[in-house]
MARDOFI-490727 format. One record per atom (N, C-alpha, C): residue number from 1; residue in one letter; x, y, z. Coordinates in pm, whole numbers. Example, Ala and Ser with C-alpha at 12.3 -4.5 7.8 and 13.67 -1.06 7.14 Angstrom:
2
node n 1 | res a | px 1319 | py -569 | pz 780
node n 1 | res a | px 1230 | py -450 | pz 780
node n 1 | res a | px 1320 | py -330 | pz 780
node n 2 | res s | px 1285 | py -225 | pz 708
node n 2 | res s | px 1367 | py -106 | pz 714
node n 2 | res s | px 1290 | py 3 | pz 787
***
This chain:
157
node n 1 | res m | px 14691 | py 11230 | pz 6972
node n 1 | res m | px 14626 | py 11149 | pz 6870
node n 1 | res m | px 14583 | py 11014 | pz 6928
node n 2 | res i | px 14672 | py 10950 | pz 7005
node n 2 | res i | px 14641 | py 10820 | pz 7065
node n 2 | res i | px 14530 | py 10838 | pz 7169
node n 3 | res c | px 14538 | py 10945 | pz 7246
node n 3 | res c | px 14434 | py 10973 | pz 7347
node n 3 | res c | px 14299 | py 10993 | pz 7281
node n 4 | res k | px 14301 | py 11058 | pz 7164
node n 4 | res k | px 14176 | py 11082 | pz 7093
node n 4 | res k | px 14116 | py 10951 | pz 7046
node n 5 | res k | px 14199 | py 10857 | pz 6996
node n 5 | res k | px 14152 | py 10727 | pz 6949
node n 5 | res k | px 14099 | py 10645 | pz 7068
node n 6 | res i | px 14169 | py 10650 | pz 7180
node n 6 | res i | px 14125 | py 10575 | pz 7298
node n 6 | res i | px 13992 | py 10631 | pz 7349
node n 7 | res g | px 13983 | py 10764 | pz 7352
node n 7 | res g | px 13859 | py 10828 | pz 7397
node n 7 | res g | px 13742 | py 10793 | pz 7307
node n 8 | res l | px 13765 | py 10795 | pz 7175
node n 8 | res l | px 13659 | py 10759 | pz 7080
node n 8 | res l | px 13622 | py 10611 | pz 7094
node n 9 | res s | px 13721 | py 10527 | pz 7120
node n 9 | res s | px 13693 | py 10385 | pz 7140
node n 9 | res s | px 13606 | py 10362 | pz 7262
node n 10 | res f | px 13640 | py 10429 | pz 7373
node n 10 | res f | px 13559 | py 10416 | pz 7494
node n 10 | res f | px 13417 | py 10469 | pz 7471
node n 11 | res l | px 13406 | py 10582 | pz 7399
node n 11 | res l | px 13275 | py 10638 | pz 7370
node n 11 | res l | px 13194 | py 10541 | pz 7286
node n 12 | res f | px 13256 | py 10480 | pz 7185
node n 12 | res f | px 13188 | py 10383 | pz 7099
node n 12 | res f | px 13142 | py 10263 | pz 7182
node n 13 | res l | px 13229 | py 10210 | pz 7267
node n 13 | res l | px 13192 | py 10096 | pz 7350
node n 13 | res l | px 13078 | py 10132 | pz 7446
node n 14 | res f | px 13084 | py 10251 | pz 7503
node n 14 | res f | px 12979 | py 10295 | pz 7596
node n 14 | res f | px 12844 | py 10303 | pz 7524
node n 15 | res v | px 12842 | py 10367 | pz 7406
node n 15 | res v | px 12718 | py 10380 | pz 7329
node n 15 | res v | px 12667 | py 10243 | pz 7287
node n 16 | res f | px 12756 | py 10154 | pz 7242
node n 16 | res f | px 12717 | py 10019 | pz 7201
node n 16 | res f | px 12657 | py 9942 | pz 7319
node n 17 | res a | px 12720 | py 9949 | pz 7434
node n 17 | res a | px 12669 | py 9878 | pz 7553
node n 17 | res a | px 12534 | py 9935 | pz 7595
node n 18 | res w | px 12519 | py 10067 | pz 7587
node n 18 | res w | px 12394 | py 10129 | pz 7626
node n 18 | res w | px 12280 | py 10087 | pz 7534
node n 19 | res v | px 12306 | py 10085 | pz 7402
node n 19 | res v | px 12204 | py 10044 | pz 7305
node n 19 | res v | px 12169 | py 9898 | pz 7325
node n 20 | res a | px 12268 | py 9812 | pz 7348
node n 20 | res a | px 12243 | py 9670 | pz 7369
node n 20 | res a | px 12160 | py 9648 | pz 7495
node n 21 | res e | px 12193 | py 9722 | pz 7600
node n 21 | res e | px 12117 | py 9708 | pz 7725
node n 21 | res e | px 11973 | py 9754 | pz 7706
node n 22 | res a | px 11954 | py 9864 | pz 7635
node n 22 | res a | px 11820 | py 9915 | pz 7611
node n 22 | res a | px 11738 | py 9816 | pz 7530
node n 23 | res q | px 11803 | py 9751 | pz 7430
node n 23 | res q | px 11732 | py 9652 | pz 7350
node n 23 | res q | px 11694 | py 9531 | pz 7436
node n 24 | res s | px 11784 | py 9487 | pz 7521
node n 24 | res s | px 11753 | py 9370 | pz 7603
node n 24 | res s | px 11645 | py 9406 | pz 7705
node n 25 | res l | px 11645 | py 9528 | pz 7757
node n 25 | res l | px 11542 | py 9570 | pz 7851
node n 25 | res l | px 11407 | py 9576 | pz 7780
node n 26 | res a | px 11407 | py 9629 | pz 7658
node n 26 | res a | px 11283 | py 9637 | pz 7581
node n 26 | res a | px 11230 | py 9497 | pz 7551
node n 27 | res s | px 11318 | py 9405 | pz 7514
node n 27 | res s | px 11272 | py 9270 | pz 7484
node n 27 | res s | px 11224 | py 9200 | pz 7611
node n 28 | res f | px 11289 | py 9229 | pz 7724
node n 28 | res f | px 11244 | py 9172 | pz 7850
node n 28 | res f | px 11104 | py 9221 | pz 7886
node n 29 | res k | px 11080 | py 9353 | pz 7870
node n 29 | res k | px 10948 | py 9408 | pz 7898
node n 29 | res k | px 10843 | py 9347 | pz 7805
node n 30 | res e | px 10879 | py 9328 | pz 7679
node n 30 | res e | px 10785 | py 9270 | pz 7583
node n 30 | res e | px 10751 | py 9126 | pz 7621
node n 31 | res r | px 10852 | py 9048 | pz 7658
node n 31 | res r | px 10827 | py 8910 | pz 7701
node n 31 | res r | px 10742 | py 8907 | pz 7827
node n 32 | res l | px 10769 | py 8997 | pz 7920
node n 32 | res l | px 10694 | py 9002 | pz 8044
node n 32 | res l | px 10548 | py 9034 | pz 8015
node n 33 | res a | px 10525 | py 9128 | pz 7924
node n 33 | res a | px 10387 | py 9164 | pz 7890
node n 33 | res a | px 10316 | py 9048 | pz 7823
node n 34 | res q | px 10386 | py 8973 | pz 7736
node n 34 | res q | px 10324 | py 8859 | pz 7670
node n 34 | res q | px 10289 | py 8749 | pz 7770
node n 35 | res e | px 10378 | py 8723 | pz 7865
node n 35 | res e | px 10351 | py 8622 | pz 7966
node n 35 | res e | px 10235 | py 8665 | pz 8054
node n 36 | res t | px 10228 | py 8793 | pz 8085
node n 36 | res t | px 10120 | py 8843 | pz 8169
node n 36 | res t | px 9986 | py 8827 | pz 8098
node n 37 | res v | px 9981 | py 8857 | pz 7969
node n 37 | res v | px 9856 | py 8847 | pz 7895
node n 37 | res v | px 9815 | py 8701 | pz 7884
node n 38 | res s | px 9908 | py 8612 | pz 7855
node n 38 | res s | px 9872 | py 8472 | pz 7837
node n 38 | res s | px 9834 | py 8405 | pz 7967
node n 39 | res d | px 9888 | py 8452 | pz 8080
node n 39 | res d | px 9857 | py 8393 | pz 8210
node n 39 | res d | px 9750 | py 8470 | pz 8285
node n 40 | res a | px 9682 | py 8561 | pz 8216
node n 40 | res a | px 9584 | py 8646 | pz 8284
node n 40 | res a | px 9472 | py 8561 | pz 8342
node n 41 | res a | px 9421 | py 8607 | pz 8454
node n 41 | res a | px 9312 | py 8537 | pz 8520
node n 41 | res a | px 9184 | py 8558 | pz 8441
node n 42 | res p | px 9095 | py 8460 | pz 8440
node n 42 | res p | px 8969 | py 8474 | pz 8368
node n 42 | res p | px 8881 | py 8581 | pz 8432
node n 43 | res a | px 8787 | py 8629 | pz 8355
node n 43 | res a | px 8695 | py 8731 | pz 8407
node n 43 | res a | px 8620 | py 8676 | pz 8527
node n 44 | res g | px 8598 | py 8759 | pz 8624
node n 44 | res g | px 8527 | py 8716 | pz 8744
node n 44 | res g | px 8617 | py 8644 | pz 8844
node n 45 | res a | px 8748 | py 8656 | pz 8826
node n 45 | res a | px 8841 | py 8589 | pz 8918
node n 45 | res a | px 8826 | py 8648 | pz 9056
node n 46 | res r | px 8855 | py 8569 | pz 9157
node n 46 | res r | px 8841 | py 8611 | pz 9296
node n 46 | res r | px 8976 | py 8609 | pz 9365
node n 47 | res v | px 8988 | py 8693 | pz 9464
node n 47 | res v | px 9106 | py 8694 | pz 9549
node n 47 | res v | px 9062 | py 8650 | pz 9687
node n 48 | res e | px 9129 | py 8550 | pz 9741
node n 48 | res e | px 9097 | py 8503 | pz 9875
node n 48 | res e | px 9206 | py 8546 | pz 9971
node n 49 | res v | px 9165 | py 8598 | pz 10086
node n 49 | res v | px 9258 | py 8639 | pz 10189
node n 49 | res v | px 9239 | py 8544 | pz 10306
node n 50 | res t | px 9349 | py 8484 | pz 10350
node n 50 | res t | px 9343 | py 8392 | pz 10462
node n 50 | res t | px 9416 | py 8454 | pz 10579
node n 51 | res e | px 9346 | py 8466 | pz 10690
node n 51 | res e | px 9407 | py 8524 | pz 10809
node n 51 | res e | px 9479 | py 8412 | pz 10884
node n 52 | res m | px 9604 | py 8437 | pz 10913
node n 52 | res m | px 9681 | py 8339 | pz 10989
node n 52 | res m | px 9635 | py 8342 | pz 11134
node n 53 | res g | px 9604 | py 8228 | pz 11189
node n 53 | res g | px 9553 | py 8220 | pz 11326
node n 53 | res g | px 9648 | py 8278 | pz 11428
node n 54 | res t | px 9777 | py 8260 | pz 11410
node n 54 | res t | px 9872 | py 8310 | pz 11508
node n 54 | res t | px 9872 | py 8462 | pz 11515
node n 55 | res v | px 9854 | py 8527 | pz 11402
node n 55 | res v | px 9851 | py 8673 | pz 11400
node n 55 | res v | px 9728 | py 8722 | pz 11476
node n 56 | res a | px 9614 | py 8661 | pz 11450
node n 56 | res a | px 9492 | py 8700 | pz 11521
node n 56 | res a | px 9506 | py 8678 | pz 11671
node n 57 | res d | px 9570 | py 8568 | pz 11710
node n 57 | res d | px 9590 | py 8540 | pz 11853
node n 57 | res d | px 9678 | py 8647 | pz 11919
node n 58 | res v | px 9785 | py 8688 | pz 11851
node n 58 | res v | px 9874 | py 8790 | pz 11906
node n 58 | res v | px 9800 | py 8922 | pz 11923
node n 59 | res v | px 9720 | py 8959 | pz 11822
node n 59 | res v | px 9645 | py 9084 | pz 11831
node n 59 | res v | px 9546 | py 9077 | pz 11948
node n 60 | res r | px 9477 | py 8965 | pz 11963
node n 60 | res r | px 9382 | py 8951 | pz 12075
node n 60 | res r | px 9454 | py 8958 | pz 12210
node n 61 | res t | px 9569 | py 8891 | pz 12221
node n 61 | res t | px 9644 | py 8891 | pz 12346
node n 61 | res t | px 9689 | py 9032 | pz 12383
node n 62 | res l | px 9746 | py 9104 | pz 12286
node n 62 | res l | px 9789 | py 9241 | pz 12312
node n 62 | res l | px 9672 | py 9331 | pz 12347
node n 63 | res s | px 9562 | py 9310 | pz 12279
node n 63 | res s | px 9444 | py 9391 | pz 12306
node n 63 | res s | px 9391 | py 9366 | pz 12447
node n 64 | res n | px 9392 | py 9242 | pz 12492
node n 64 | res n | px 9343 | py 9209 | pz 12625
node n 64 | res n | px 9433 | py 9264 | pz 12735
node n 65 | res r | px 9564 | py 9268 | pz 12711
node n 65 | res r | px 9659 | py 9315 | pz 12811
node n 65 | res r | px 9638 | py 9460 | pz 12847
node n 66 | res n | px 9631 | py 9541 | pz 12745
node n 66 | res n | px 9622 | py 9685 | pz 12770
node n 66 | res n | px 9545 | py 9749 | pz 12656
node n 67 | res s | px 9418 | py 9719 | pz 12647
node n 67 | res s | px 9339 | py 9759 | pz 12531
node n 67 | res s | px 9327 | py 9911 | pz 12516
node n 68 | res a | px 9334 | py 9984 | pz 12625
node n 68 | res a | px 9317 | py 10129 | pz 12615
node n 68 | res a | px 9435 | py 10195 | pz 12544
node n 69 | res s | px 9555 | py 10146 | pz 12566
node n 69 | res s | px 9672 | py 10214 | pz 12510
node n 69 | res s | px 9742 | py 10136 | pz 12399
node n 70 | res a | px 9695 | py 10016 | pz 12368
node n 70 | res a | px 9760 | py 9936 | pz 12264
node n 70 | res a | px 9726 | py 9994 | pz 12127
node n 71 | res r | px 9829 | py 10040 | pz 12057
node n 71 | res r | px 9810 | py 10102 | pz 11926
node n 71 | res r | px 9916 | py 10049 | pz 11830
node n 72 | res v | px 9880 | py 10046 | pz 11701
node n 72 | res v | px 9974 | py 10004 | pz 11598
node n 72 | res v | px 9970 | py 10105 | pz 11484
node n 73 | res r | px 10075 | py 10109 | pz 11407
node n 73 | res r | px 10084 | py 10197 | pz 11291
node n 73 | res r | px 10005 | py 10130 | pz 11179
node n 74 | res g | px 9912 | py 10203 | pz 11121
node n 74 | res g | px 9830 | py 10149 | pz 11013
node n 74 | res g | px 9787 | py 10259 | pz 10918
node n 75 | res y | px 9681 | py 10232 | pz 10843
node n 75 | res y | px 9635 | py 10327 | pz 10741
node n 75 | res y | px 9484 | py 10333 | pz 10739
node n 76 | res r | px 9433 | py 10448 | pz 10704
node n 76 | res r | px 9292 | py 10468 | pz 10676
node n 76 | res r | px 9285 | py 10546 | pz 10545
node n 77 | res v | px 9169 | py 10545 | pz 10482
node n 77 | res v | px 9151 | py 10621 | pz 10359
node n 77 | res v | px 9071 | py 10746 | pz 10395
node n 78 | res c | px 9129 | py 10860 | pz 10365
node n 78 | res c | px 9065 | py 10989 | pz 10392
node n 78 | res c | px 8972 | py 11021 | pz 10275
node n 79 | res i | px 8842 | py 11035 | pz 10304
node n 79 | res i | px 8745 | py 11065 | pz 10198
node n 79 | res i | px 8701 | py 11211 | pz 10201
node n 80 | res f | px 8731 | py 11280 | pz 10311
node n 80 | res f | px 8697 | py 11422 | pz 10320
node n 80 | res f | px 8796 | py 11492 | pz 10411
node n 81 | res f | px 8841 | py 11611 | pz 10367
node n 81 | res f | px 8938 | py 11688 | pz 10444
node n 81 | res f | px 8921 | py 11833 | pz 10403
node n 82 | res d | px 8872 | py 11918 | pz 10494
node n 82 | res d | px 8847 | py 12057 | pz 10457
node n 82 | res d | px 8843 | py 12145 | pz 10582
node n 83 | res n | px 8868 | py 12274 | pz 10562
node n 83 | res n | px 8858 | py 12369 | pz 10672
node n 83 | res n | px 8779 | py 12494 | pz 10633
node n 84 | res g | px 8701 | py 12485 | pz 10526
node n 84 | res g | px 8623 | py 12599 | pz 10481
node n 84 | res g | px 8501 | py 12622 | pz 10568
node n 85 | res q | px 8421 | py 12724 | pz 10529
node n 85 | res q | px 8302 | py 12758 | pz 10605
node n 85 | res q | px 8201 | py 12644 | pz 10610
node n 86 | res d | px 8193 | py 12567 | pz 10502
node n 86 | res d | px 8096 | py 12458 | pz 10493
node n 86 | res d | px 8160 | py 12322 | pz 10521
node n 87 | res a | px 8272 | py 12322 | pz 10589
node n 87 | res a | px 8345 | py 12196 | pz 10613
node n 87 | res a | px 8263 | py 12098 | pz 10696
node n 88 | res r | px 8196 | py 12146 | pz 10799
node n 88 | res r | px 8116 | py 12056 | pz 10884
node n 88 | res r | px 8006 | py 11990 | pz 10801
node n 89 | res a | px 7935 | py 12069 | pz 10721
node n 89 | res a | px 7828 | py 12015 | pz 10637
node n 89 | res a | px 7885 | py 11918 | pz 10533
node n 90 | res g | px 8000 | py 11951 | pz 10477
node n 90 | res g | px 8065 | py 11862 | pz 10380
node n 90 | res g | px 8104 | py 11729 | pz 10442
node n 91 | res a | px 8156 | py 11736 | pz 10564
node n 91 | res a | px 8194 | py 11613 | pz 10635
node n 91 | res a | px 8071 | py 11527 | pz 10662
node n 92 | res m | px 7962 | py 11590 | pz 10701
node n 92 | res m | px 7838 | py 11515 | pz 10728
node n 92 | res m | px 7784 | py 11452 | pz 10600
node n 93 | res e | px 7792 | py 11524 | pz 10488
node n 93 | res e | px 7747 | py 11468 | pz 10360
node n 93 | res e | px 7833 | py 11350 | pz 10319
node n 94 | res a | px 7965 | py 11362 | pz 10334
node n 94 | res a | px 8056 | py 11251 | pz 10300
node n 94 | res a | px 8026 | py 11130 | pz 10388
node n 95 | res k | px 8002 | py 11155 | pz 10516
node n 95 | res k | px 7970 | py 11047 | pz 10610
node n 95 | res k | px 7843 | py 10976 | pz 10569
node n 96 | res k | px 7739 | py 11053 | pz 10539
node n 96 | res k | px 7611 | py 10994 | pz 10500
node n 96 | res k | px 7623 | py 10913 | pz 10371
node n 97 | res l | px 7690 | py 10970 | pz 10270
node n 97 | res l | px 7708 | py 10900 | pz 10143
node n 97 | res l | px 7785 | py 10770 | pz 10162
node n 98 | res f | px 7891 | py 10776 | pz 10242
node n 98 | res f | px 7971 | py 10656 | pz 10265
node n 98 | res f | px 7890 | py 10548 | pz 10336
node n 99 | res e | px 7818 | py 10587 | pz 10441
node n 99 | res e | px 7741 | py 10488 | pz 10518
node n 99 | res e | px 7630 | py 10425 | pz 10436
node n 100 | res e | px 7576 | py 10499 | pz 10338
node n 100 | res e | px 7474 | py 10442 | pz 10250
node n 100 | res e | px 7531 | py 10333 | pz 10160
node n 101 | res h | px 7652 | py 10354 | pz 10109
node n 101 | res h | px 7710 | py 10261 | pz 10013
node n 101 | res h | px 7800 | py 10155 | pz 10075
node n 102 | res f | px 7859 | py 10182 | pz 10191
node n 102 | res f | px 7952 | py 10089 | pz 10254
node n 102 | res f | px 7920 | py 10075 | pz 10403
node n 103 | res p | px 7807 | py 10018 | pz 10438
node n 103 | res p | px 7768 | py 10014 | pz 10579
node n 103 | res p | px 7855 | py 9925 | pz 10667
node n 104 | res t | px 7930 | py 9834 | pz 10608
node n 104 | res t | px 8011 | py 9741 | pz 10689
node n 104 | res t | px 8151 | py 9792 | pz 10719
node n 105 | res i | px 8192 | py 9901 | pz 10656
node n 105 | res i | px 8327 | py 9954 | pz 10677
node n 105 | res i | px 8321 | py 10065 | pz 10781
node n 106 | res k | px 8411 | py 10059 | pz 10877
node n 106 | res k | px 8416 | py 10154 | pz 10988
node n 106 | res k | px 8454 | py 10294 | pz 10939
node n 107 | res l | px 8384 | py 10395 | pz 10992
node n 107 | res l | px 8405 | py 10534 | pz 10953
node n 107 | res l | px 8444 | py 10615 | pz 11077
node n 108 | res y | px 8535 | py 10712 | pz 11058
node n 108 | res y | px 8580 | py 10799 | pz 11168
node n 108 | res y | px 8570 | py 10944 | pz 11123
node n 109 | res m | px 8493 | py 11023 | pz 11196
node n 109 | res m | px 8481 | py 11165 | pz 11166
node n 109 | res m | px 8548 | py 11242 | pz 11279
node n 110 | res v | px 8648 | py 11323 | pz 11243
node n 110 | res v | px 8730 | py 11391 | pz 11344
node n 110 | res v | px 8739 | py 11539 | pz 11310
node n 111 | res y | px 8737 | py 11620 | pz 11415
node n 111 | res y | px 8764 | py 11763 | pz 11399
node n 111 | res y | px 8894 | py 11793 | pz 11473
node n 112 | res e | px 8996 | py 11832 | pz 11397
node n 112 | res e | px 9123 | py 11877 | pz 11454
node n 112 | res e | px 9140 | py 12020 | pz 11405
node n 113 | res n | px 9126 | py 12114 | pz 11496
node n 113 | res n | px 9125 | py 12255 | pz 11462
node n 113 | res n | px 9233 | py 12289 | pz 11360
node n 114 | res p | px 9201 | py 12343 | pz 11246
node n 114 | res p | px 9074 | py 12391 | pz 11193
node n 114 | res p | px 9010 | py 12296 | pz 11091
node n 115 | res y | px 9052 | py 12171 | pz 11085
node n 115 | res y | px 9008 | py 12080 | pz 10980
node n 115 | res y | px 8904 | py 11979 | pz 11027
node n 116 | res f | px 8807 | py 11953 | pz 10937
node n 116 | res f | px 8717 | py 11839 | pz 10953
node n 116 | res f | px 8773 | py 11729 | pz 10864
node n 117 | res r | px 8780 | py 11609 | pz 10919
node n 117 | res r | px 8837 | py 11497 | pz 10844
node n 117 | res r | px 8748 | py 11375 | pz 10863
node n 118 | res v | px 8721 | py 11306 | pz 10751
node n 118 | res v | px 8647 | py 11180 | pz 10755
node n 118 | res v | px 8736 | py 11074 | pz 10694
node n 119 | res t | px 8770 | py 10972 | pz 10776
node n 119 | res t | px 8852 | py 10862 | pz 10728
node n 119 | res t | px 8775 | py 10732 | pz 10745
node n 120 | res v | px 8812 | py 10633 | pz 10666
node n 120 | res v | px 8742 | py 10504 | pz 10670
node n 120 | res v | px 8841 | py 10389 | pz 10668
node n 121 | res g | px 8797 | py 10276 | pz 10724
node n 121 | res g | px 8875 | py 10154 | pz 10720
node n 121 | res g | px 8978 | py 10146 | pz 10830
node n 122 | res n | px 9028 | py 10025 | pz 10850
node n 122 | res n | px 9137 | py 9996 | pz 10943
node n 122 | res n | px 9232 | py 9903 | pz 10871
node n 123 | res c | px 9331 | py 9957 | pz 10805
node n 123 | res c | px 9422 | py 9879 | pz 10722
node n 123 | res c | px 9559 | py 9872 | pz 10788
node n 124 | res l | px 9617 | py 9752 | pz 10790
node n 124 | res l | px 9750 | py 9737 | pz 10848
node n 124 | res l | px 9860 | py 9771 | pz 10750
node n 125 | res t | px 9833 | py 9757 | pz 10619
node n 125 | res t | px 9935 | py 9785 | pz 10518
node n 125 | res t | px 9884 | py 9890 | pz 10420
node n 126 | res i | px 9977 | py 9955 | pz 10354
node n 126 | res i | px 9942 | py 10055 | pz 10253
node n 126 | res i | px 9870 | py 9988 | pz 10136
node n 127 | res e | px 9904 | py 9863 | pz 10107
node n 127 | res e | px 9840 | py 9791 | pz 9998
node n 127 | res e | px 9690 | py 9775 | pz 10024
node n 128 | res e | px 9654 | py 9740 | pz 10148
node n 128 | res e | px 9513 | py 9729 | pz 10184
node n 128 | res e | px 9443 | py 9863 | pz 10166
node n 129 | res a | px 9508 | py 9970 | pz 10207
node n 129 | res a | px 9449 | py 10103 | pz 10196
node n 129 | res a | px 9430 | py 10143 | pz 10050
node n 130 | res v | px 9525 | py 10108 | pz 9964
node n 130 | res v | px 9514 | py 10140 | pz 9823
node n 130 | res v | px 9399 | py 10061 | pz 9759
node n 131 | res i | px 9382 | py 9936 | pz 9799
node n 131 | res i | px 9270 | py 9856 | pz 9748
node n 131 | res i | px 9138 | py 9917 | pz 9792
node n 132 | res l | px 9130 | py 9957 | pz 9918
node n 132 | res l | px 9008 | py 10021 | pz 9968
node n 132 | res l | px 8983 | py 10152 | pz 9894
node n 133 | res k | px 9086 | py 10230 | pz 9870
node n 133 | res k | px 9073 | py 10355 | pz 9795
node n 133 | res k | px 9016 | py 10327 | pz 9656
node n 134 | res g | px 9062 | py 10219 | pz 9594
node n 134 | res g | px 9010 | py 10182 | pz 9462
node n 134 | res g | px 8861 | py 10151 | pz 9464
node n 135 | res k | px 8814 | py 10088 | pz 9572
node n 135 | res k | px 8671 | py 10059 | pz 9585
node n 135 | res k | px 8589 | py 10187 | pz 9599
node n 136 | res l | px 8649 | py 10288 | pz 9660
node n 136 | res l | px 8579 | py 10413 | pz 9688
node n 136 | res l | px 8592 | py 10517 | pz 9577
node n 137 | res a | px 8677 | py 10490 | pz 9479
node n 137 | res a | px 8713 | py 10591 | pz 9380
node n 137 | res a | px 8595 | py 10649 | pz 9304
node n 138 | res s | px 8493 | py 10569 | pz 9275
node n 138 | res s | px 8381 | py 10621 | pz 9197
node n 138 | res s | px 8300 | py 10724 | pz 9277
node n 139 | res l | px 8287 | py 10705 | pz 9408
node n 139 | res l | px 8211 | py 10799 | pz 9491
node n 139 | res l | px 8298 | py 10910 | pz 9548
node n 140 | res f | px 8425 | py 10878 | pz 9576
node n 140 | res f | px 8516 | py 10974 | pz 9639
node n 140 | res f | px 8646 | py 10982 | pz 9557
node n 141 | res p | px 8643 | py 11052 | pz 9444
node n 141 | res p | px 8761 | py 11054 | pz 9356
node n 141 | res p | px 8885 | py 11119 | pz 9417
node n 142 | res k | px 8868 | py 11202 | pz 9519
node n 142 | res k | px 8983 | py 11269 | pz 9581
node n 142 | res k | px 9034 | py 11195 | pz 9705
node n 143 | res a | px 8982 | py 11076 | pz 9731
node n 143 | res a | px 9023 | py 10999 | pz 9849
node n 143 | res a | px 9172 | py 10965 | pz 9839
node n 144 | res f | px 9236 | py 10952 | pz 9956
node n 144 | res f | px 9378 | py 10917 | pz 9958
node n 144 | res f | px 9409 | py 10839 | pz 10086
node n 145 | res p | px 9506 | py 10745 | pz 10078
node n 145 | res p | px 9547 | py 10672 | pz 10199
node n 145 | res p | px 9623 | py 10764 | pz 10294
node n 146 | res k | px 9602 | py 10743 | pz 10423
node n 146 | res k | px 9665 | py 10827 | pz 10524
node n 146 | res k | px 9718 | py 10738 | pz 10636
node n 147 | res s | px 9841 | py 10758 | pz 10673
node n 147 | res s | px 9902 | py 10683 | pz 10783
node n 147 | res s | px 9845 | py 10732 | pz 10915
node n 148 | res e | px 9805 | py 10638 | pz 11001
node n 148 | res e | px 9748 | py 10673 | pz 11130
node n 148 | res e | px 9783 | py 10568 | pz 11234
node n 149 | res e | px 9768 | py 10605 | pz 11359
node n 149 | res e | px 9782 | py 10511 | pz 11470
node n 149 | res e | px 9646 | py 10448 | pz 11493
node n 150 | res l | px 9638 | py 10316 | pz 11483
node n 150 | res l | px 9512 | py 10246 | pz 11502
node n 150 | res l | px 9510 | py 10176 | pz 11635
node n 151 | res a | px 9398 | py 10180 | pz 11703
node n 151 | res a | px 9382 | py 10105 | pz 11828
node n 151 | res a | px 9363 | py 9958 | pz 11793
node n 152 | res l | px 9424 | py 9870 | pz 11869
node n 152 | res l | px 9409 | py 9729 | pz 11844
node n 152 | res l | px 9262 | py 9687 | pz 11853
node n 153 | res s | px 9188 | py 9751 | pz 11939
node n 153 | res s | px 9046 | py 9718 | pz 11951
node n 153 | res s | px 8972 | py 9745 | pz 11819
node n 154 | res d | px 9014 | py 9847 | pz 11744
node n 154 | res d | px 8953 | py 9875 | pz 11613
node n 154 | res d | px 8979 | py 9763 | pz 11514
node n 155 | res l | px 9095 | py 9702 | pz 11523
node n 155 | res l | px 9130 | py 9595 | pz 11431
node n 155 | res l | px 9054 | py 9466 | pz 11459
node n 156 | res l | px 9011 | py 9448 | pz 11581
node n 156 | res l | px 8939 | py 9326 | pz 11617
node n 156 | res l | px 8793 | py 9330 | pz 11581
node n 157 | res e | px 8739 | py 9447 | pz 11555
node n 157 | res e | px 8597 | py 9458 | pz 11522
node n 157 | res e | px 8570 | py 9415 | pz 11379
***
């Protein structure tokens, strides 16, 4: 009988604590959403990216030392990936479409048996790749970020 009362007491306390935590989490999310809406940036807001000089210097130094083999882990956005009968033609179409709309972004077309792959960009972080993917989404809805080894010389261009 005493064990039953203690067990019910613990169950009651557990349920009460869980409900209280859920309410506080819900109120926290609501406050966060209100602060986000009130502090929202005005339409047409811009994001500025500032390159730190020391980082650029390190990349240049490493590139000059051994530019042929200097590689870093980075990301590109894959806009085409196929191994079907028309894969070569599809890769060429994706390449042409991309170059028409984004002439300043570097494009790489690769054939690795049995796949044709077209990737774009030279991103050091996944966040950069996701932003680039967002820019491409209207033309390439199936695009996805892909981890790759990037040559330092590609990053300097």
